[in-house]
Each structure stands twice: as structure tokens, then as C-alpha cells.
Kinemage of the C-alpha trace (Angstrom):
@kinemage 1
@onewidth
@group {chain A} dominant
@subgroup {mainchain}
@vectorlist {calphas} color= white
{ca unk a 1} P 79.910 -226.880 39.056
{ca unk a 2} L 81.330 -223.808 40.824
{ca unk a 3} L 81.211 -223.907 44.608
{ca unk a 4} L 79.475 -220.566 45.301
{ca unk a 5} L 80.628 -220.416 48.917
{ca unk a 6} L 84.298 -220.754 47.980
{ca unk a 7} L 83.975 -218.385 45.039
{ca unk a 8} L 82.162 -215.792 47.161
{ca unk a 9} L 84.867 -215.916 49.822
{ca unk a 10} L 87.489 -215.091 47.178
{ca unk a 11} L 85.623 -211.934 46.142
{ca unk a 12} L 86.395 -209.985 49.305
{ca unk a 13} L 87.834 -206.757 47.921
{ca unk a 14} L 89.275 -205.801 51.295
{ca unk a 15} L 90.989 -209.176 51.716
{ca unk a 16} L 92.341 -209.124 48.146
{ca unk a 17} L 93.664 -205.589 48.683
{ca unk a 18} L 95.363 -206.717 51.871
{ca unk a 19} L 96.795 -209.751 50.078
{ca unk a 20} L 98.236 -207.555 47.313
{ca unk a 21} L 99.664 -205.139 49.895
{ca unk a 22} L 101.315 -208.044 51.684
{ca unk a 23} L 102.548 -209.276 48.301
{ca unk a 24} L 104.310 -205.963 47.761
{ca unk a 25} L 106.099 -206.428 51.093
{ca unk a 26} L 107.011 -209.984 50.034
{ca unk a 27} L 108.199 -208.788 46.630
{ca unk a 28} L 110.450 -206.242 48.341
{ca unk a 29} L 111.905 -208.991 50.566
{ca unk a 30} L 112.337 -211.311 47.568
{ca unk a 31} L 114.027 -208.589 45.521
{ca unk a 32} L 116.325 -207.492 48.364
{ca unk a 33} L 117.529 -211.060 48.993
{ca unk a 34} L 117.905 -211.697 45.250
{ca unk a 35} L 119.991 -208.552 44.841
{ca unk a 36} L 122.210 -209.184 47.879
{ca unk a 37} L 122.792 -212.860 47.084
{ca unk a 38} L 123.528 -212.122 43.429
{ca unk a 39} L 125.482 -208.875 43.606
{ca unk a 40} L 127.165 -209.110 47.008
{ca unk a 41} L 127.747 -212.849 47.365
{ca unk a 42} L 127.915 -213.735 43.651
{ca unk a 43} L 125.396 -216.573 44.025
{ca unk a 44} L 123.985 -218.131 40.842
{ca unk a 45} L 120.781 -216.387 39.682
{ca unk a 46} L 118.394 -219.258 40.339
{ca unk a 47} L 119.845 -219.975 43.786
{ca unk a 48} L 119.576 -216.286 44.680
{ca unk a 49} L 115.996 -216.227 43.380
{ca unk a 50} L 115.073 -219.344 45.379
{ca unk a 51} L 116.457 -217.741 48.557
{ca unk a 52} L 114.441 -214.611 47.820
{ca unk a 53} L 111.277 -216.623 47.232
{ca unk a 54} L 111.615 -218.503 50.539
{ca unk a 55} L 112.267 -215.276 52.432
{ca unk a 56} L 109.200 -213.716 50.834
{ca unk a 57} L 107.034 -216.731 51.716
{ca unk a 58} L 107.992 -216.493 55.392
{ca unk a 59} L 107.539 -212.713 55.534
{ca unk a 60} L 104.181 -212.839 53.737
{ca unk a 61} L 102.934 -215.701 55.899
{ca unk a 62} L 103.685 -213.704 59.036
{ca unk a 63} L 101.945 -210.568 57.763
{ca unk a 64} L 98.974 -212.477 56.311
{ca unk a 65} L 98.636 -214.344 59.598
{ca unk a 66} L 98.182 -211.170 61.645
{ca unk a 67} L 96.446 -208.958 59.105
{ca unk a 68} L 94.861 -210.386 55.941
{ca unk a 69} L 93.528 -213.562 57.540
{ca unk a 70} L 93.645 -212.457 61.192
{ca unk a 71} L 90.314 -214.047 62.114
{ca unk a 72} L 90.719 -217.257 60.152
{ca unk a 73} L 92.425 -219.673 62.516
{ca unk a 74} L 93.345 -220.669 66.035
{ca unk a 75} L 96.601 -219.308 67.453
{ca unk a 76} L 97.824 -222.413 69.262
{ca unk a 77} L 101.273 -223.667 68.153
{ca unk a 78} L 99.892 -226.764 66.402
{ca unk a 79} L 97.375 -224.770 64.335
{ca unk a 80} L 100.034 -222.207 63.448
{ca unk a 81} L 102.481 -224.949 62.407
{ca unk a 82} L 99.754 -226.585 60.316
{ca unk a 83} L 99.005 -223.290 58.529
{ca unk a 84} L 102.657 -222.565 57.790
{ca unk a 85} L 103.095 -226.101 56.416
{ca unk a 86} L 99.934 -225.693 54.313
{ca unk a 87} L 101.136 -222.284 53.169
{ca unk a 88} L 104.388 -223.768 51.899
{ca unk a 89} L 102.535 -226.635 50.248
{ca unk a 90} L 99.950 -224.467 48.503
{ca unk a 91} L 102.491 -221.806 47.560
{ca unk a 92} L 104.458 -224.487 45.751
{ca unk a 93} L 102.114 -223.881 42.810
{ca unk a 94} L 102.911 -220.165 42.842
{ca unk a 95} L 106.608 -220.884 43.346
{ca unk a 96} L 106.538 -223.203 40.334
{ca unk a 97} L 104.868 -220.498 38.227
{ca unk a 98} L 107.280 -217.835 39.489
{ca unk a 99} L 110.455 -219.843 38.970
{ca unk a 100} L 109.300 -221.032 35.551
{ca unk a 101} L 108.544 -217.497 34.374
{ca unk a 102} L 111.800 -216.234 35.910
{ca unk a 103} L 113.811 -219.016 34.245
{ca unk a 104} L 112.250 -218.300 30.863
{ca unk a 105} L 112.907 -214.569 31.228
{ca unk a 106} L 116.484 -214.864 32.481
{ca unk a 107} L 117.842 -218.121 31.079
{ca unk a 108} L 116.009 -218.719 27.812
{ca unk a 109} L 115.265 -215.230 26.493
{ca unk a 110} L 118.297 -213.263 25.364
{ca unk a 111} L 117.583 -210.018 27.215
{ca unk a 112} L 120.230 -207.752 28.685
{ca unk a 113} L 119.818 -204.475 30.520
{ca unk a 114} L 123.346 -203.307 31.219
{ca unk a 115} L 124.027 -200.319 33.402
{ca unk a 116} L 127.458 -199.472 34.824
{ca unk a 117} L 128.821 -202.765 33.525
{ca unk a 118} L 126.185 -204.915 35.295
{ca unk a 119} L 123.317 -206.752 33.613
{ca unk a 120} L 120.224 -205.812 35.665
{ca unk a 121} L 117.741 -207.959 33.728
{ca unk a 122} L 117.734 -210.599 36.514
{ca unk a 123} L 116.327 -207.937 38.840
{ca unk a 124} L 113.812 -206.511 36.342
{ca unk a 125} L 112.501 -209.986 35.477
{ca unk a 126} L 111.710 -210.744 39.118
{ca unk a 127} L 108.556 -208.584 39.535
{ca unk a 128} L 107.175 -209.979 36.281
{ca unk a 129} L 107.567 -213.514 37.642
{ca unk a 130} L 106.115 -212.487 41.017
{ca unk a 131} L 103.035 -210.960 39.368
{ca unk a 132} L 102.475 -214.134 37.353
{ca unk a 133} L 102.362 -216.181 40.558
{ca unk a 134} L 100.187 -213.818 42.616
{ca unk a 135} L 96.788 -215.054 41.426
{ca unk a 136} L 97.690 -218.681 42.013
{ca unk a 137} L 98.888 -217.835 45.511
{ca unk a 138} L 95.775 -215.815 46.421
{ca unk a 139} L 93.343 -218.535 45.418
{ca unk a 140} L 95.231 -221.393 47.048
{ca unk a 141} L 96.158 -219.513 50.236
{ca unk a 142} L 92.554 -218.328 50.664
{ca unk a 143} L 90.973 -221.711 50.112
{ca unk a 144} L 93.469 -224.101 51.648
{ca unk a 145} L 95.695 -222.325 54.176
{ca unk a 146} L 93.151 -220.044 55.855
{ca unk a 147} L 89.992 -221.696 54.467
{ca unk a 148} L 88.069 -218.438 54.129
{ca unk a 149} L 85.064 -220.243 52.666
{ca unk a 150} L 84.288 -221.764 56.069
{ca unk a 151} L 82.885 -218.498 57.383
{ca unk a 152} L 79.318 -217.489 56.590
{ca unk a 153} L 80.049 -215.339 53.543
{ca unk a 154} L 76.458 -214.108 53.172
{ca unk a 155} L 76.498 -212.639 56.707
{ca unk a 156} L 79.824 -210.910 56.086
{ca unk a 157} L 78.835 -209.468 52.719
{ca unk a 158} L 75.321 -208.469 53.801
{ca unk a 159} L 76.393 -206.761 57.023
{ca unk a 160} L 76.210 -202.969 57.025
{ca unk a 161} L 77.462 -202.683 60.603
{ca unk a 162} L 80.968 -201.121 60.382
{ca unk a 163} L 82.021 -202.898 63.563
{ca unk a 164} L 81.558 -206.226 61.772
{ca unk a 165} L 84.156 -205.460 59.095
{ca unk a 166} L 86.468 -203.835 61.648
{ca unk a 167} L 86.318 -206.994 63.774
{ca unk a 168} L 86.946 -209.320 60.848
{ca unk a 169} L 90.045 -207.527 59.616
{ca unk a 170} L 91.705 -206.489 62.867
{ca unk a 171} L 95.210 -207.463 63.904
{ca unk a 172} L 95.386 -210.123 66.597
{ca unk a 173} L 96.571 -208.986 70.037
């Protein structure tokens, strides 16, 4: 049976939009690290991708912490450390999806996009892999890292007071 409280908490259009926006920032960080590690340092593709993924996880956690899920947890060091550990644990599912899709696209499929003597397919395959992992990450981060279902969803959804939504989605001071 579907847990209506958890499902309802996932349907926040504002929160999902914020999550996607943060994902774009993370994708940019992932792609920048991938490109620098691969093209500047000559690192193997999968090592460069793994470094990009970890960078993106840390950047997205920080932005999600102060924006997307700003009202979803205590700010003491122990709570913050617990959330970042949970974030890494729950994102392992998304990382698995992303690295699997990336490996298939870059190591198994015979695709080349050569421009100026460089094969750019490794860089073009990255956003495809990131998109494949996004849904997994949203669901697991929402339910396990920030536990959005613990708030009273019916009060949040039913409220027509603009100050209520402003308060819920404000950046922490």
C-alpha cells in the first residue's frame, strides 16, 4: 500500500523545482571536474567521472541544505553530519544508476564525437547519465535525508497564506 503522507510530500512542485535547479548546479560542477580531470590531467574517464560525481554531491548537499530543504532539520553539527552521511548513503543508488549509464554509454557503446582531434562523447554522455539518476536521488533524498514526510503535508498544501510558503522555503540565516 502507498504511504500517502510520503507520496504527498514528494509532490511539492516548488521543492521539486528547487531540487532540479540545484541538480543543474551539481551537473555543472560534475561536468567541470570531469572535463578538467580528463582533458587537463589525463585521468581515466571513470576516475574523472567519479571525482565529478563526488564534487557534485557535496555542492548539491550544501545548496539543498540551505535552500531546497531549509526548514527540514536542525543545524547543530551532529544533525548536519548525520544528514551529509545519509545523503551520501542514499545518493549511492543514484550514483550507481549514473555510473552504470555512463559506463554503458562510454565503455560499451561504440560512440565517438570527434572535434579538433578530441573525442567529446565522454562529456556528452555525462548529462544523460545525470538525468537518469535524478529521479532516484530526489525520492531518496526527500524521504531519507531530509524526511519531508514528517511535516504536516495537508497543512502545507492547504495553506493559502503566502507567508507560510515563504517561511517554508527561505534560506537559513
